[in-house]
Wavefront OBJ file of the C-alpha trace (Angstrom):
o trace
v 45.584 79.393 69.054
v 46.642 82.342 71.228
v 48.360 79.982 73.638
v 50.423 78.486 70.841
v 51.511 81.930 69.580
v 52.469 83.051 73.093
v 54.428 79.841 73.690
v 56.300 80.277 70.407
v 57.180 83.871 71.297
v 58.436 82.864 74.747
v 60.504 80.008 73.288
v 61.942 82.329 70.633
v 62.943 84.996 73.135
v 64.484 82.402 75.463
v 66.345 80.938 72.501
v 67.860 84.342 71.716
v 69.139 84.735 75.257
v 70.495 81.201 75.442
v 72.394 81.437 72.156
v 73.946 84.767 73.036
v 72.331 86.773 70.264
v 70.812 89.162 72.767
v 74.021 89.657 74.794
v 75.379 93.122 75.178
v 78.643 93.698 73.410
v 81.581 93.301 75.736
v 83.842 96.294 76.080
v 87.398 95.670 74.974
v 89.931 95.321 77.761
v 92.063 98.336 78.567
v 95.352 98.256 76.734
v 98.367 98.414 78.985
v 101.891 98.433 77.797
v 104.755 100.709 76.907
v 104.071 104.375 76.169
v 103.368 105.405 72.603
v 106.339 105.887 70.317
v 105.382 109.478 69.504
v 106.169 110.647 73.071
v 109.537 109.103 74.041
v 110.470 111.864 76.496
v 107.251 111.487 78.489
v 107.857 109.234 81.525
v 105.560 106.294 82.173
v 103.822 107.215 85.449
v 101.414 104.299 85.552
v 101.648 102.324 88.761
v 104.737 104.110 90.083
v 105.116 103.459 93.799
v 106.871 106.289 95.629
v 109.070 105.232 98.509
v 108.820 107.043 101.841
v 112.004 108.993 102.627
v 110.910 110.378 106.013
v 113.510 108.298 107.860
v 116.270 110.108 105.964
v 114.729 113.449 106.913
v 114.316 112.493 110.574
v 117.984 111.472 110.599
v 118.957 115.040 109.718
v 118.644 115.087 105.950
v 116.916 117.565 103.680
v 114.284 115.654 101.711
v 110.712 115.923 100.433
v 108.555 112.815 100.929
v 105.996 112.651 98.123
v 104.221 109.740 99.812
v 103.619 111.610 103.089
v 103.414 115.071 101.465
v 105.824 116.607 103.954
v 109.501 117.443 104.053
v 112.499 117.796 106.337
v 115.130 120.525 106.301
v 118.182 119.377 108.237
v 115.932 117.140 110.341
v 113.224 119.756 111.027
v 109.787 118.859 109.632
v 108.129 121.302 107.233
v 104.972 121.322 105.107
v 106.491 123.695 102.527
v 107.856 121.929 99.462
v 109.553 125.138 98.290
v 111.542 125.386 101.535
v 112.928 121.894 100.984
v 113.824 122.731 97.373
v 115.508 125.982 98.455
v 117.448 124.241 101.214
v 118.630 121.577 98.770
v 120.067 124.283 96.510
v 121.691 126.068 99.460
v 119.339 129.062 99.622
v 117.790 128.318 103.047
v 114.066 129.088 103.333
v 111.923 129.823 100.306
v 111.042 133.442 99.584
v 107.434 133.039 100.791
v 108.412 131.573 104.188
v 111.307 134.009 104.641
v 108.807 136.914 104.491
v 106.823 135.515 107.449
l 1 2 3 4 5 6 7 8 9 10 11 12 13 14 15 16 17 18 19 20 21 22 23 24 25 26 27 28 29 30 31 32 33 34 35 36 37 38 39 40 41 42 43 44 45 46 47 48 49 50 51 52 53 54 55 56 57 58 59 60 61 62 63 64 65 66 67 68 69 70 71 72 73 74 75 76 77 78 79 80 81 82 83 84 85 86 87 88 89 90 91 92 93 94 95 96 97 98 99 100
């Protein structure tokens, strides 16, 4: 009698797993698409690939390379983003670097 009850329990549990009743609920897939309509001025920054502009800086330009996290002021390499911004506006070095 015990053997029959145990067999029925095992068959019942196996039946639940095979029919999918005991499956965990699947999480919904992440929604990707255009930004929400309530924030039109907010740029979509998902999966934006930044191009390296170091070649322009090495050629004598004044640029900040976001990919390499370094900049060039008239061809000279710098680690100071403010110096690049100041040089682009015609002010030379930034105030912090000018003090040194």
